N, C-alpha and C positions, 0 to 999 in steps of 0.2 A: 588465390587472393594474396596480395602482399600487404602485410600489416605494418603501418608506419610506427616505428618505435620512438620517434621524437614526440615531444609533448606539445599538443595544441591546447592552450589553456581554455579557449572558448569551447572546444569539443569536450574537454575534460569536465568543464562546469556543467554542460548539458547532461553528460553521462552521470555525474554525481547526483543530479537532481531527479533522476528517474525514480518514480515511486510506484511500487507494485502492490502495496498492501502487506498483510501478514503472510509471508510465504511459508511460515512454519506449519500452518494449518489451513491448507487450501481446500475449500469445499464448494466454490462457485467459480464462474468464468473470470479470467484475468483481463484487465484492460491494459494492453501492451501499447505504449505510446509510439507514434510513428515519427514525430518530430520533437525537437527540443525548443526551448524559448529563443535560442540564439541561431536557429536555422539548421542545426544538425539533424540529419535524417537517420532513422533507426529501422533496421530490419531484424526480425527475430527468427530463431530456429529452436526446435525442441528435440531432445534426444529420445523422447518417449511420446510420440504423437498419439499413442493409444490413450494416454491420460491427459496430456496437454498438447493441443495442436499448435502449429506455428503461429496461429493468430490468437491464441489464448483460450480457446474453448476447452473446458475441463470436463473429463469423464471420470467419475470416481470409481475406484476398483470395487468389485462386488464384495459384500461382507464376507469375511473369512479369508480373503486373499491377502489382506493387510494393506497398510499404507504404502504409497510408492513415492520415491524421490525422483524428481525429474530435473534435468539440467537445462536451463534456458540460456541461450547465448544471444546477446544483442550485438549487432555490428553497427557501429556509429560512423557516419561519414559526413565530413564537412570539407567541401572543396576536394583537394587531393588527399586529405588526411583521413585515415581509417583507424579506428580502435575497436577492440572487442571487450566485453565484460560478461561474466558468467554469474548466473543466479541459480540457487538450488531451491526448488519448491517441493514441499511435502504434500501430496494429494491424499486426503483422508478417505479411507474406505467408506462405503455406504453404511448408513445406520441399519442395524438388523431389523427384519420384520418379526414382530412378536405377537403373541396372543395372550389376552388377559384370562387367567385361570380363576382368579378370586379377587373380589373387592374387599377392602378393609373398612368396617364401620368406624364411626368417629364419635367422640364425646367432647362437647364444649360447654362453656357456661352461657347462661342467658345474656350476660353482658357482652361476650364475644359475638353471639348470634345477632344481637341488636346492632353491632357494628357492621358486620356483613357475614353472610353465610359462606362456608368454605366453597371455593371455586374448583377444588380438586380433591381427590381422595387417593390414598395409597392403594396400589393394585399389585398382585403377585402374577408374574409372567411365566410363560412356558419355558423360558430359558433358566428358570431358577432364581431370578433376581426380582427385586421390587422396583416399581416405577410409580408415576402418578398419572391420573387420567382426569380430564375435565368432567365436572358433574353438573347436572341440571336437576333442580329441586322441584318435586311435583306438588308439594303443598307449602303454604305460606307459614311463616313464623307467627305464632300468637303471642304477642308481647305480654298478655295478661297472665299467661301460664308460666310458672317458674320451671316446670319440668314437662317435657313433651318429646315425641319422636317424630322426625321428619323423614319422609321417604324420597329418595332421589334415584337417578339413573345415570350411568356413564353415557356421555353424549355419543361416543363412537359406537358402542356396542349395545346399549340399552340395559346392561346388567344393573341389578339393584344395589343400592348402598343406603345404609341407615345412618341418621345423625341423631344421637341422643343429646338432648339439651337439659342441663341440670341447673339448679339454683346457683347464682353467683356467690362466690366466697367474698369475705370481707377484703377490702382493698389493703394490699400489703404496704409496708413502709419501705422507703428506699433504704437498701442495706448500707452498712458502713464497711468500707474496705478495711481489711485487717492490716495490710501492709501498703507501703508506697515506695517508689524509687527515689534516689537522690543523685545529684550530679556526681559522677565517678570518673577519675582519671586513671588511664592506663600508665603504668610506670616503667618497669624494666622491659627489655625486649621480649616480645612474644609474637606469634603469628597474628594475633588480634591487633596488637599495637602497630606492627609494620603496615598492615592493611589499612588501618585508620590513618596513619601518617601519609600514606600514598593518597588517600582520598582528600585529606585536608590540603595537601599540595595541589591537587587537581582543582579544588574549589577556589583556591586563591587566584588561579589563572583564568577564570571565566570571563567571557565577553557578555556582560550584563545586557548591553544593547541588543545583542543577537537574541538573547532569551526573550526580549521584549518585541522583537521584530513583527511578528504576526499580530500581536495585540495592538501595536501602534498602527499597523497597516489597516486593520479592520475599523479602527477608531478614527482613521484618516488624520493621524498625527505623524510628524516627521520621524523617520526611522533612524536618524542620527548617523547615517552612513554605514550602518551595520548590514551584514548579509543575512539571508534567511537561515533557519534551522534546516536540518536534513532528516531523511528517513521518515519515521512516524510523526515527526514534527515539521515536515516540509510544507510549504504553502499549499501543495496539492492534496495533502493528507487531511482527512476528516477528523483525525485525533489531535491535530496540532494544538499546542498549548499545555499538554499534560506534563511535558518535561520541565517546563518553567515552574510548575507547582512543586515537582519533586526537588528541583534545585533550591527553591525557596525553603522547603522543609530542611534540606541538608544544611544549608547555610545557617538556619536558625539553630539547629542542633549543634553545629560547629561553634557558634557563638556561645551557646549554653555550656558546652563541655570545656572549651578553651578560654573563654572570656576575652578573646582577642578582639580589639576594637575594629580591625579590618572586616571581620565577619559581620559585626553589627552594622557597619556602614554599607556593606553589600545588601543586607536585608533591607535597610532603610531606602536605598536607591530603588530596588525592585518594587517595594511597597508603594512608595510615593508615585512612581510612574504607572503602576497598575491602577492606582486611585485616579490618576488623570485619565487613563483609558476608560475606566468605568464611568466617569462623568461625561466623557466625550461620546460614549455609546448612547447615553441617555439623550444628549443633545441631537444625535442623529436619528432619534425616533424610536430607539429600542426601549423596552420597559425598564423602569428605574431599578437599579441594583444589578442588572445583567452585566456579567463580565466573562469574556471568552476571547479566543483568538479567531473566532468566526461569528457570523450573525446568529440570530435566533432560529434560523430556518431548520436546522437539524432537530431542534426540540419540537417544532411544529410537525415535522415529518414523523417523529416517533409517536406522536399522539394519533396518527392515522395508521400506525403499525408498519411503517416502512422498515425494511430489513437491511442488514449489512450486505454488500459494501456501499449501498447508496448513502447510508448514514453509518457512523461508527461511534456508538456509546457516548452520546453527548453529556449525559450526567456523570459518567466515569471521568471525563476530562474536567468537568466542573468540580467534581470532588477533589481532584488533585490541587486545583487552585484554592479551593475552600480550605482544605487541610493545610496547605502551605501558609495561608493567612493565619489560621488558628495556631499553627506551630510558631509563626513569627510573633504572635501575641504571647503565647505561653512560655516560649524558650528564649526569645530575643527582645521581649518587653516592648513590642511595638503596639501602641494604642491605635495608631492609624490602621494597622492590619485588622484589628477587631472591628473597626468601623466598616472596612470593606466586607468582612465576613458577615456582619449584620445585614448589610445591603443584599448580599447573595442569599442569605437566609430569608429576607423579606421577599425577594423575587421568587424564590422557590415556593414559599408558602402561597403567595398570590397566584401563581400559575397552577400548582397541583391541587390546591383546595377546591378548585372549580370542577375537578374531574371526579367521577364516581369510582367506587372500589373495583368494579368489574373492568373498567378501562385501565385503571392503574395496574391491576394484576396482569392483564394481557400485555401491557407495555413491558413490565419487568420480567416477563417470562420469555421475551424474544431473545434468541441467541445473539450475543455480541451487541446488537443494536440497543437492547434494553439493559445492558450492563451498567450499573450505577456506582460501582466501587464502594467506597465507604460513606455514602451520603447519609445513611442513618447515623453513623458515628459522628460525622461532622455536625449534623444538626443537634445531636444530643450534647456534644461538647459546647456548642454555641448556647444551648439552653442552660447548661451547667454554668457557663460564664456569665450569662445575662439574666437568668430566671424569667425569660420571656416565653410564655407558654405556647406562643405561635410556633416556635422552633421545635418544641416537643411534638406538637400536632403535625408539623411538616415531616418530621422524622418518621412518624407512624404511617405516613402515606406511602412509604417505600416497602412496607411489609410484603413479602413474596410468599403467597400461599403454597406455591409449588415446592418451596424449600421448607418453610416453617412447619407446615402441617405434618409431613412425614417425620421430620426431625423430632417434633414434640411427641409423636407416638412411637418413636424409636424404630422406624422402618428405614433400612438402608436403601435409599433410592438414588444413590450417587452414581451408579454406573452410567456412563455417557454424559454426565453433567460437567460443564466447564468449571474446573476447580477454582480458579482465581476470580471468576465472576461471583462465586457464592460464598467463599470464606469471609470476605469483608461483611457480607450480610449477616453472618453469624456473629461477628464481632459487634455489629450493630444491635443484634438481639440482646447481647450481654449489656450493652450500653443502655438499652431501654430498661432492662432489669435494674441496673444501678440507679437510674433516675426515678423509676416508678415503684419498684418493689414487686412488680408482677412476676411471680415465680415461673410462669409459663416460659418466659424468655430465658431464664437461667437453665431450665430443663432442655430447651432447644440447643443451647450452647454446649451443655455438658454431654448430651447424647451425640452431637456432631463430633466433638473432640474425641470421644471414645471410639467412634466408628473409624474416623480418619487415622488416628495415631496407631490403633491396634490392627486395622484391617486393610489400609490403603497406602501405607508408607513404605518407601524403600529403606535400605539399611542406613542411609544418611538422614532419614526422617522426611525427605522431600516426597511430594505426591504428584500424581498426574502423569500422563503420557500424551504427547501432542496436546497439552493443556487440559486434557480430559481425565476425570476420575474413571477408573476401569472397574470391573467387577470386584467385589470383596475378596480378599485373599487370592489375588492373581498377579503377584509381582513377577514371577519368573517368565510369564508369558509376554511381558512388556519391558524387557531390557533392551532399549534402543538408544539411538543418538538423541532422542527428544523426550527424555524422562526428567522428572523433577524440575518443574518450572520454578525459577528463583522467586518470582512474585508470590507464589503460593506459600513458600516457606516464610517469607517476610511476614505475611499476614497471619500464618499459623503461630508465629512467635508472639505477635501482638495478642492474639486470642489466648495463648497459653499463659502469658504474664497476667492478663486480666483475671483469668480463672484462679491463678495462684493468689492474687491480691485478695480475693474473696474467701479463699480457703487454702492457706499455705500448706502444701504437701510436696514432698520431695519428688514424687513421680512427675509432677508438672515440669520440674527443672531437669529431670533425667531426659525427658524428650527435648526440652529447650536446648540443653547443653549440646546434645548430639546434632541438632539441626544447625545451630549457630556455628559450631566448630567444624563440622564435616560437610555442611552444604554451603551456608552463606559465606564463610571464610574461603571455602574452596571455589566459590563462584567469583571471587574478586580478582581482578587482574593484578599481576605482580608489578605493573608499571603505574606511574602517576597519571593515568589517562581516564580515570573514571569508569573503566570497563567492567562489565559483569556478564556472566553467561546467562543466556535465556534459559537453556536447559542444561542439566548436568548429565552428560552421556553415561549410560550404564552398559552399553554393548561392548563386546571384546574389541580391544585395539582402537577405541574411540579417542577423540581429542576434544578438548574444550574450545569453544569459539566465544571470544570475548567481544561483546557489543560496545563499541566506543563512539560511533557516530550515527548508528541506525536509530538511536533514540527510542528503543522498544520500551514496553512497560517494565521489563526486568532491569533494563539499564536505569530506569527511573527509581525503582525501589532500591536498587543497588547503591545509588548515591546516598541513600539515607541509612541503610542497614548498619554499616560499620560505626555510625555515630549514634543512632537511635538506641541500639541494644547494649552499649557499654554501661548505661545507667542501671542495667538489670543484674550486674554482678552481685550487688547487695540489695537487700530489701529491709524496710524498717517499719516496726509497729511502735506504739507509744513506749514500750519498755524493752523491746527485743530487736537486735540486729541479726539478720539472716545472711549467711554466706552461701550463695547459690551457684556461683561459677568460679572457676579457679584459674585466674590470670593475675599476674603482678599488677596491683592496683591500690588506689587509696580513695577514701571517701570521708567527707566531713558530715558529722551528725550534729546539726546545730542545736537541737533540743537538749541533747546531753552534753554539748560542748566537748565532743570527742572526735578525734580523727583516727580512723582505722586503716591500718596498712596490711596488705597481703603480699607475700612473696611466695613464689612457687618454683620448685626445682623438680628434677626428675623423680625424686622419691620423698619429697618433704614439702609440706605446706606450713608456712609460718604466719600467724596473725598477731599483730602487735597494735598498740593504740597509745595515743597521747590524750591526757585528760583524766583527772582523778575522780572518776565516778563509778558507782556500781551499776551494772547493767547485765541483761541477759543476752547470751549469744547462742545462735543455732547454726551449726555447720552441716550442710548436706553431706550425706554419705553417698558418693557417686557410685553408680552401678559398675563403673569401669576400674574400680580400685579396691584393694583390701587394706584397711587401716591397721597398721602394726602396733604403734605405740603413740600415746597422747600424753603430753606433759603440759602442766601449767606452772610457769616460773621454774621450770626444770624438774618439777616433781611429777611422777607418773600419776595419771588420773584415769578414772573409769567412768566417764559420763554416761548418763542414760541416753537411749535412742528412742525418739518418739516421732512417728510419721516420717521416718527416714532422715531425721536430723540428730546429730550429737547436741546435747543440751548442756549449757554452762551457765551457772549463776556466779557472775564475777564480782569481786569486791574491789574496793578502791586500791587494794594492795597488789592486785593482779596486773601483770604487765605484758605477758606473752603466752601464746599457745603454740606448741609445735606438734605437728601430726606427721609421723612417718608412714609411708604407704608403699604398697607394691602394685604396679599396674597389672591389670588382668589381661591375659591373652584370650580373645573371644572369637567365635565364629558365628556371625549373625546370619541366620538362614533366611532364605526367601520363604514367605509363609505358605507357598504352594509347592515348594520343591526343596526338601531338607538337605539334598546333596549339593545345593547351589547356595552360595552366600558370600559374605564379605569378611575379610580378616581384619580384626581390630586389636590394637595393643594400647592399653590405657584409653585415653579419650580419643586417640587417633584411629580413624578408619584408614586402612592402608590400601594403596593401589599398586598393582604390579606394573612395572614399566615394560611394556611390550606392545608391538604393532600387530601381533598375531590376531587374526580375525575369528578364530575359534576359541571357545572357552578353554582355559588352561586347567588341567587336572593335577591335583596333588593328593598324596596319601594323608589320611587323618593323623597318622603317627608322625608325619613330618612337621606338622604345625608346631610341635614343641621344640623344633630345631631352629625356630626363628631367632636370629641374633641381630643385635644392634651394631651398626657400623658407623664410620665417620660420615658416610653419605646417605644414611637412612637405615634400611633393614635388609637382611639377606636371608633367603629361605632356599637352601641348596644353591642352584645356579640362578635363582630368580632375585632380581633387585626390586625392593619395595620402598615407597615413600608415603608419608601421610598425604591423603588426597588434597589437603589444602596447600601442600608444597608442590604439587604438580602444576606446571604452567601450560606449555604447549605440547608436551610429550604425549605420545599415545600410551594408553594405560588400560588395565583391567580392574574394574571395581568389584566384579563378581567372579568367583572361581568355583570349580567343581571339586568336591571332596570325595575321594574313593574310600 
């Protein structure tokens, strides 16, 4: 076959608009289009017909064989012009067949039982892991008795499970956060600042009308000559609209951090036009308050338990728009955005309050289709802003027994669970605690955080492989090209910050620091193109793949990450400033009329401030450094260390703190294979530049020979760079130690 190398723009447009779904995690048949909108014909071929046939039929590998990558080639023909395009699909291995060895009994309060009885229980499996199983209760709740025991059985096997019901405790009070963030500016050059500048430049060049295309189309409004979005936001995709929500959040955060008028104007344009679409959809007969880039049909189908890919997470997409509007209100001062959000909240309450808890739990437990992102958090935020209890009630309708019940009881049931589908639900649990004081939800969040950060994270703090949590303490078995999804790390940082605000402890920011610096900064494209990696490859000789136009979920969160998290460099209570992250930066503390400045060099951290006020300062002692000497106004000081922080009581005469330190050389081992790990120097996790496809081995004694060079680091003949400085080069994140 002769392939024409000249460009046929019509054919190219049809090729560009091909949408195949999420090829990173294929577990069902693919719909391979045969024609394009403009008349191009498509023929398909697979290089592994055992797993994907030429017509898209998928056969998953047997469990234990592993996932399989398949290359699909489309040949596009229009007249005499022919072009080809290749796609890589990862076919997931089959889910293992397991046997329940033991059921775990439960204890809940009468108040919880009156709301609804648990629909699942935790079970111990023959593979050594925990999971959940659906439960059927054999006797009814007696609401007149404060204490009783109900007997149930696992639906699948008939095994007995007991539910002890105890008297309800007194209603808790909503907790007060100990700390809060403030708008922070990055100052001198750093990897963080450069990545943020790249993103700001990208945001300034957006086509706002393109972001509105699908919303205007479904609302039957003029599309203003704009073209459609592509990838996961293409007209053919059931997830369309989610990227617009992410851009709205990113623009709002850009306005907040820079105070540049252009970003406020971009937010206002999007919000005013989304409001027009919301009103137009109501005129077309959709329920009041509904806003989406498609009709209400996907929501209807979810209520009859329709699965992916027929529908794709309609409440997930709604959440992105919802959060974008709330961010526009909170960070870009848009009152109109709050009005849109209130209408979305009204629509959600009116729709879901008509459904019973059993139907809701079944909906939320459906893989992908039932994913609802941060809907709990969005509704809790809206309740916080408005004090309208309907939004609190609506948020509680998203509780997911399959996740919340085992997390409350501290059973690690995460193996095989979609990571980013569930992390936002845990953030939502913490939001419920913040608004209600119900400590069950705090316990859920704390237990989950401990499980994930201690037993499920890679050296860079990221989690999941092919989007899924794997068994506890099983990192070395899952070093692939599809490890550590960026979305999951984005949400874990949000969760970590919220836990810190309630209980300031250095260990929260030890984790946060690592994820931000070594995963999310590493995931950011080095160009001004808004690109982010979907996964951070951990296999030998792998390369990063930056998503710039596929508009995946990770592309969306990547738009926000660099701007959302810079406000977390510092934290503030009524009397104390916390220094949690070490990047050149400055922040204004209006309550104290003080501006704090931080400069950071290779061996020194300097904190200075303007404003003659006494205040307390706490500086995190990072796990990657040894502090040598600390001075206040040039005089050596020996501050106390509490919960991982240096503590200073500063007077009006104090002007500057200098901390000299030595970066630590560390080997961060995989938790299931101590001879395999990542090399870290200071806060940087280092990657070896190499295309070798086998793990590189080094002697433990050679680690001490690591030297810094003008181009990075050298270890004998090996060249290393911080992972966040690797762009398209092949690299090794993990090495073997002899």
